[in-house]
N, C-alpha and C positions, 0 to 999 in steps of 0.2 A: 536383845531388843533392837538394837541399832542395826543389826543384819535384815531383821525381819521389815523394818522399814525401808531400808535399801532394797530389798528383794521387791516389794510392792510398787516402789518409783519404777523400778527396772521394767516390770511386767507392763505398767501403765504406759511408759514410753514406747515400748515395742509394739504394744496393740493398737497404739495411736499411728505409729507410722506404717503398719500394715493395713489399715483401713483407707489411708491415702492414695496406696498404689491399687487398690480395688476399685476406686472411683474415678480413676484417671482413664479417659478414653483413649483407645488406640488411635494413632495417626497413621493413616496409609497415604502413599503419593501414588497418584495415577497419571501418568502421561498419556496425553492424547495426541494423535497423528494430526498434524497440521493439514489443513485443507487447502489446495491448490485449486485456485480460481482461474477461469478461463473467460476469454472476451466473447461476446456475443459475434455471430456471424455478420459480416459486412453484407448489407443488401443494398447499399448506395453505390452508384456508378460515377466515375469522374472523367471528364473530358479528356484528360490526358493520363496515359499510363504511368508516367514519371510520378505524378501527383498521386495516384492510386498506390504506388510502391512505397511512397514516402507516408502516407497515411496509415498503410498497413504496419510499417516500421513502428511509427508513433504508438499504434495500439499495442504492440509488442512491448514497448518500453513501460506504457502505463499498465498493462498487465502484470509485469515484472515488480513494478511499485506497489500494485494491489496486494501482492504476494509477499511484499517486504523482502525481496531476493535481490540483494546487492549484487551479486556476480552475475545473474540474469539481467539485471536492469544494465550494467555496464556492457555486457555482450549485445544486447538488443540495441543500446545507443552506439555502439560501434557499428553494427549492421546498417542501421540507419544512416550514419555517416556517410557510409559507402553509396548508399541509394541517394543521398542529397547531392553528392559530387556530381550526378547526372543531369543535375537540374539547375536552371539559372535563377538568379536571385535567391539563394538558399545559403549565403555567408552567414547570416545572423543564425540560423537554425544550425549550421555545422558548427560553429562555435560553440553554440549550448551543449549539443551532444558530445563535441569533444570534451568540453568540461566534465561532463557526466561519466566519461570513460577514465578520467583520472582521479576521482575520489571513490572511497569506500564508506564514505559517511552517508548513511541513509537520509538524513535530513537536508544534507546539501543535494544529493539526488533530486528529492522531491521538490526543492527550492528552484533548481534547473528545470524540471519538468514543468513548472508553472511558466517558465519564460517560454520553453518549447511549445507549450500549449497556445500562447498569444500568437505565436508565428505559424503555427499548423492551422489556427482558426482562419487566419488570412488566406491561406492556400485553400482550405476546404470551402469556404464561401465563394471564392472565386473560380474553383475548378469543379463544383459538384454539378453532374449533369442530370442525375436523377436519383430518386430515393431519399433516405433522412440520414442525418447524423443529429445526435443528441449533445447538446452543450449542457454541461452539469455542473453544478455548485456547491461547494461545501463552506458554509460560512465559519466553521470553526478552525478551519486550517490557519497556520502561521498567527497563533495568539489572537485568532478571531479576526483577522484582516479578511480572510475568505480567500479562496482560490478556485479556479475553473479548471475543466478538463472536457474533452470530447469522448464520445461513447458511441459503438454501434447499435447500442440498444437502449431501452428505457431503465433498466435495473441499474441501481446505484451500486458501484463497487468502487470504494472511494481510494485512490491512488496516494492519497495525503496522509491516511492513517492506516491503511491496511486492515488488519483485525482488530486493531484496537477501536475502530469505529467505522467499520465496513459499510455499513448502510446509512452514513450520515451524508445526507446530500439533498439535492432535487435537481430536476431537470429545469433548467433557466429557460431554455427555449428550444425548437426543433429547427435545424437547418435544412432547409429544401431546395 
């Protein structure tokens, strides 16, 4: 009788365990390719070719940050540093991009980009000859303090969050 009762308990335990396995959903991991974002074409014209080249370099840095690509951000910052050496009154911008070439921390790169934008805004406003540049704003950047950037087009591609919050922001004003 003891063996009969032990056999019934064993059958009950085994049958309960097998039910759990049948009801457990299968988990599959799917890796998606990361999209690479590109800047809109520049339709604005600048009075000075050096300012034009500096602005294009700035847009390359911004695009690398939109893509959250540290190595590309460092490379484009280094390229921008060379372009700035040909310009007068570019010491502050040169210092900022030099700092960007020295760090591999994406958040530090984005913080430096905020300062770079402040300086590039001055050049853009003073040097724009024709066309439009979009001054865009993300209220969520830097723990809700907000930050700005310049763009060739109206579409929001946020350099402060990349894919995490790509479309977060608005056109604050149009520089003409």
